[in-house]
N, C-alpha and C positions, 0 to 999 in steps of 0.2 A: 183311296191309294185298293187294291187287290190282294186278299194275303192267301193262297192255300197253303192251310191247316193241315197236318199230315203226323198222330203220331200212336198209337198203341197207347197210352194211356192216358184215357181220357175219358170221364163218365159223359153219361148214356142213359137216360130213360130202359133200357135192354141190358144197356151195361153199369153198371150205380156204384159198383166199386171201381172202375178202374180212375185213381189220378183226379175228385170231385174237384183242387186245387185246376189244375189245368180249363178243367172243365168252363170255372169263378172264369177263371182270363179273355177263355174263349169268348165267353157269352158275354162278357164284355170291351173285348173287340169288335163286337159282331154291331157291334150300339156305332163304333163313330167307326169304320171301315169294313171293306165288303170280303165279304169271305165264307171262301167252299173250303170244307171239310173232309181231310178219309183220315178213317179209325180201322186200322183193320184189325182181321185178329187175325190165328193164329190156325190154321186148314186142317191141323190131328189138333182135337182135342175134346176127351174123352168121360163123361161127367163136371163136374164139380170142381174151379181150380183151387187153390187156399185166395185169389178174391170174384171166389159165389161166380164163376164167369160162367155158364154151363157149357154147350159141343156147340162146336161153329157150326151146327143144322140150324140151332134153334135160331138165329140170329140171321139177317135179313141181307142183301145184300143194299139196301138204301133201305134207311132209318127217317122216319119219321118224327121229326120235333114233335113237343107240344106248340112249338110257335111257327110252327112252317116247316122250322129249317130243314134239309136235309140234307144226310153226314151217309157218307158210300163203307162201305161196310169191305174193302176184298177182302180175300184168304190169301198168305199167308203159308211159306213152309218153311220147316226149319226139320230138324233131328232133335224128338223130347230129352231133354238127359244128360247130354256130349256132344259134342266138336262147336260148343258155343265159340269158340270164337270166326263160326262161321257161320254167326246170323246173318251179321251185318249183311253180307253177300246174297242169302236168300232172301230175306226183307226185298233190297234195292231189285231182283230181278225178278222176284213175284207181284212187286208195284211197279217197274220200268213200262208196262204197256197203260196201267192207267193210266198213269202221270201223267206218260207222255202222250194222250190225251185228252185229258183233262188239264194241259198247257196250252192244246191246244184251242179246245173252246176259252176255255175262259180266262187266260194269257191273266195271271198273275203278275206282280213286278215282282212280289216272293215267295219261297216259302218257308214255313215256321215249323222249328222241328222240334216238340221239348224232348225231350230223355239226353241222350249223347252215346248212347249207345242201346239197342243196333240203330235206336230209332234217325239218331241226327247224322250218323254215317252214310244210312246206306240214304239223305238227302241229299245228304251237298254230295252225294255218287252221282244221285239221279237229277242232285241241280245242275250238275257236269256237261247232265247227258243231255237235260232240255236249254240247258243257260239260263237258266233264272237261279241267282241268285241265292244263300240257305243263310234265314238266322237260326242257332241251335240253342236251344233255352237248355241248361245246367241245373240240374238239383240238388248236386252230392252224391248223392248215392251211386249215382254213375260213371262220377269224375273218385268218392271216393275211396271205389269196390271197383266199379265194371273195365276202368284204366290202371287201375294199378294189375291185375291179368295179364300173363305178357305175352301171351293170343289176343287178346282185344288191345293194349296200352299204345297199341302204334300202329292202329286203325284210328284207335281217338286222335291219335294227335293229329292224324291226316286231314283228318274228318274237320278239326278244330282250325285247322289250320289255313287250311282249304274254304272255309265259311265263310260267307262274307260280314256275318258280322256274329258273338257266342254274343248271352245271355248270362249272368252270373246271379244266384241270388243272392249273396252274399259279398264281401269282397275276403276274411276265408278263401271260398272256391274262386274267388280268382285270382289272388295266387299263385293257387292249387293247380289251375289252370297255365300262368302263365311259365307255374315248373314245366309243364310238357314243350314248353317250347312255342305258347300261341302269343303272339303281341300282346304289348297291354294293352296300344290305342283301339284292337278288334276287340275290347272286351268290352260290356260295361253293366257294372251293380246292378239292379233292379229287385231291391228285397218287394215279394208279397204283398199286396195288404187285407183287407179283408172287407166284407160284403156287409155296411151295415144295415140294407133292409135283414137280414137271416142274425147277426152274430150282436144282437145283443142283450143287456141282463133280459133275462125272466125273475116274477118272482120267488122269491128259495124257499118258502116249504111250501108253495103249489107242487114248484120243478123237482119236491121231495120226495113229494106223496103219491105225484104222474109214476112218476118212474119206482116204487115200494123201494127205496130207501132207507136202512138200518139207519135209530137217529144215533149222536154221536161224533164225534173226527173220520169228515169221506177224506180218501182224494180219491183223483180220480187222474186213470191213460188212456190216454185212448190213441192205439199208432199198432202197429204194422205189431204182428206177433211174429220175430222173424229176432238172431241172438244180435246182434247189432243196435235190437233197440235198449241190452242192455236188465231185461223185465230180471233176469236171474238176479240180477243186485239190488233192486229192489225186494226185491220179497227178503232176501237176507238183510235185506236194513229191516223189512219188518221184524223179523224175526230177532234182533239188538233189538233195538229199541225198547225201555224201561216198561215197566205195566203200566202209569203211569203217564205216557206216551203213546196207550191204541188207539188204531186208530180203521178203519175198515176201508179197505181195496178194492174201485170200481175198474172193470180193465173192456174196452170198451177195443173191440177190433179183430180181426184175427188173422190168421200165414200158420206157414208151418209149422210155429212152435209152440201151437198148439197145445197139445197130447202132454211136452216134454213138462210146460209150467203151470198143465194142474197136477202136472203128480208132484210137481215143490209143491206147490201149494199142496199136496195130502203129507207128503214128506214130512213138511213143518208142521204139520200144524196147525195149516190154518184159515183152516175149511172154511170156517164159520166167521172167516173174515175178509175175507175174497170171493169175489165175485165176476163171470167172463160174459159181459150183455154181449157178445161178438159185432156185426156188423152192423152199425144205425146210420139210416142216411141223414143227410147232412143237414136238414133240419129238424132232428131229432135233437145234436148235438147241441141246440147253448141250453136245453132243459140241463145235461149233462154238468157242462162248467157252471152252470148259474146256483146248481146244489149243492157241489163241489164247494169244500173249505180249503183245497188245494188242489189244481193240477201239477203231474208230475212227469221231468218225462228223461228218464235215465238211462240214453242214447252213449253208445261208444263212438256213431262219430252222423256231422246231422249238413244239411244243405243250408234251406228257410225254412225251419217245419212251421207250415201254415196253424197249427193243431197251436202255438204259443200264443200266435197271434187270434186265436179264437176265441183263448182263454180271455186272456185280457182283452179284448173287444165286451163278453160277457160276467167281465167284473171280476174275473178267479184269478187270487196271486195266483203262482208256481217257483219250483227246483228242477232245476234242468241240469241238467250237464253240461261244463262251457268244453262246447266240442263246435266246429262250423262257426255259422252264425249266432247262434244263440245269447254271446255276451254282446253284442251288435242289438238281438229283440230284449236285452234286459233293459239296455238302456233308454228306450221308448218312453218306458212305465216307472221302472225305480221299482216296480210290483212284483220281485225275489228275491233267493238267491242260485245262484249257480256253485255247482260243483264238483272236483275231479271225476275222471267220468273210473266206469269202473272199481268203487270203493264205495260198502256198503258199509263200510261203519260213519262214515267223513256225509251220505247223501242218511240218516238215519240222524243225525247231528245236525242237521238241515231240515228238513221236516220235520220234527216237533220245533226247532228252534217257528219257521215258519208257520205251523201252526197255533205258536200259539203269541204271537203278536196280534191284537188289531187291525187289520188294512181293510183303507177307505174302499170298498168296490167298487162306489161310484166316482171319487178321484179314478179309480184303473181304468174301466170303461174310456172315460171322457178324453184321457190321455192319449186315445187311441184316433180322436174322432178325426184325425189328417193325413189316418194309412188307408184308406181303401181301394179296394181293383178298382174302383172308375179309374183313379193315378195311373194303378203300373199299368192297363192299358194302354192311358196314355204315351206313356214311357216307352211303351214296344212300338206301338207305331210309330215312330220315329226312331230308336233303332232299327224296324224295317226301312221309314225313308233310308235311313243310313245307309242301307246294305244297298238297297236296290237304285243308289244317285250312286254310290262307286265300285260298282258293279267289280271290281275288284276282280283284275288277274289272277285264274288256276295252272 
């Protein structure tokens, strides 16, 4: 099977912060299918953005990955900060020459595009132009946020209805896609597994020493620093926790909200208990999960957060908001508590309860043995095969 993978959200050695989750799926797909990869970068980009990506001039037109695979980095035009409802149109127009040429050379059976807007929306338009069926992988924010914006909702609805197949990472997300008018028979729910070679328990004492962490109870957050992740509510929960339930918090990740969060930490007098470690490479994350007593995800909305799967695979229990696919993930191990989103008092109580419990970390990790990224890739391949065979008319 030949798959043309098209997405601006996929990490590479030169773009390490752009969705490591999509990169893991791509690596696993490459083991079982013939894949060509296009990862566009914006033409207008100066300095360092919130994901750590530098100016487009620093990124070559073709990148060679460590295994010898080639990744094309065409430039896409957009108007920064305004007219976001035009992004899919600009994206498609920018990529049309390369996609048409790649289709002529490679003759893919299907185009796979993670993220519904602008990537998936543009990919469906390009698929119609080249008469190649498209599979769109929806991930959460693209449906819960972008698809709710007036200028983009109709575009996302059109794209998903004209895609050959749509992948949803959770049943909750699939229901939201059905609400957009997409036939349920076109939707495949494929939860994302983990890569066991990377995410497995490490020695806790050594992990804490390596990361130079403070002694005592430790809660970890690994997240993009943006409002929908609910971190302000977590800081409020820290303030309301009783003196006997004090814990330290390590926040891994970067984003536009970092300065606001740092100011809130100072305002609440939490500077001695909160540490910002910034973005960390994938290979380093198991140290954090292994060192922490608890992982917390206080999000206001989610799709299928890979960080919870990673945490469980490393044996770390979880407290998370009951949004999106989070309740489904919790059922895989039973090693965590869910709380209503945007409720600091409930979050504080659940954190205290979870920290007081005696979790069997080995048992938590073993429960994840059946949820691997290789299995995820096999299911994606089946969806792509179905789309190629169906050739749904547009």
